[in-house]
N, C-alpha and C positions, 0 to 999 in steps of 0.2 A: 070146544071148537078146535083147539090145536090137535087133539087126538084124532079128530075127524078130518084134518087137513083143510079146514075152512077159515083160516085166519084172514084170508083175503076179503071176507064179508063181515069181519068184526066191526062193530060200531065202537069207536074210541071216543071217550069223553074226557076232557082235560079239567082238572080241578085246580084252581089258583091258590087254594089255601095251603099253608105250610104243613108239611108232614114230618113226623119223627118216628124212627124205628129203634127198638131196643132188641138186641139179640139175647135170647136166653140159651145158656149152654150147659153142658154136663160137666160135673166136677172132674177135673183132670185135663179138660180141653185147654190148650191145643195138643197136649200129650195124650196119654192113654186114658180111657174112660170106660165105665161099665155101661152096657146097653140093657134095655128091657124093663126099665122102670115105668110104672103107670103114670100118666100125666093127668092131673085134675085141674078143673077150673077154666078150661078153654071156652065152654059155652058162656060162663059168667063174664069172661073178658069180652067176648063178642057182644054181649047184651049192652055194654056201656059204650059201644061204638068203635071198638078197636078191630083192626083187621089182623088175623092170625095167619102168618105164612109158615107152612110146615117145611122143614128142611131135613132134620135128622129124626123123623118119626116114622112109625108104621103101625098097622093094626095087628093085635095079637089074635090068637085063635078064637077068642070070644068077641072080637070086634072093638076092643078097647084100644085107645091110642097110647102107644108106649114109645120110649126113647129108642133111637136107633142110630145115633150119631153124636158128634161133639157140639156142633151148632144146631140146636134142636128146633127152636122156633124164632121167628121174627115178629115182634109185636109192633104194629104200626098204627098211628092215629093221626087224624087231621084235626086242625083247629083254626079258628079265625086268626090266631097269633101263635107263634112258636111255643110260647109258654103254655097255652091251652092244649096244644097237641102233646106237649111233654107231660102235662098233668094227666091227660087221658091215657097215654101210653103206659106211664108208670103205675097208674091205678089198675090198669088191666094186668100188668106184670105181677102185681101183688096178689091177684086172684088165681094165678097159675102156679102149680108146684109139682115137683117130683123129687125123689130122693137125690140130693146132690146137685140141684140146679143152682145156677148163679147167673148174674148179669152185672154189667157196669151200671153205676149210679150217676154218672156225670154226663150222659148224653144230653145235648141241648143246653147245657149251662154256658153262660157267658164267661169269658176269661177275665 
């Protein structure tokens, strides 16, 4: 819709459930990092209910998703409670990998 200039007709639905996002990044971020590593597991992560937001990705000449930035993916999940959203998000994160990927492990923990 955005590419077609039709956001004015978009149907917006609000979800009251808690959401949690985990950023998966390339080794070296926020400094220098190597691009071009193939990413695996995105489809598996989506199958468990996670939303995968692409940031530093692109398709290679064969159509495979590869890394193309420091902050590569945002893995987001909804749950009836924050704890449930966190469990889904981190389960999805464990399904996704590429050479040198990393992520924080403390998102959504109580202090």
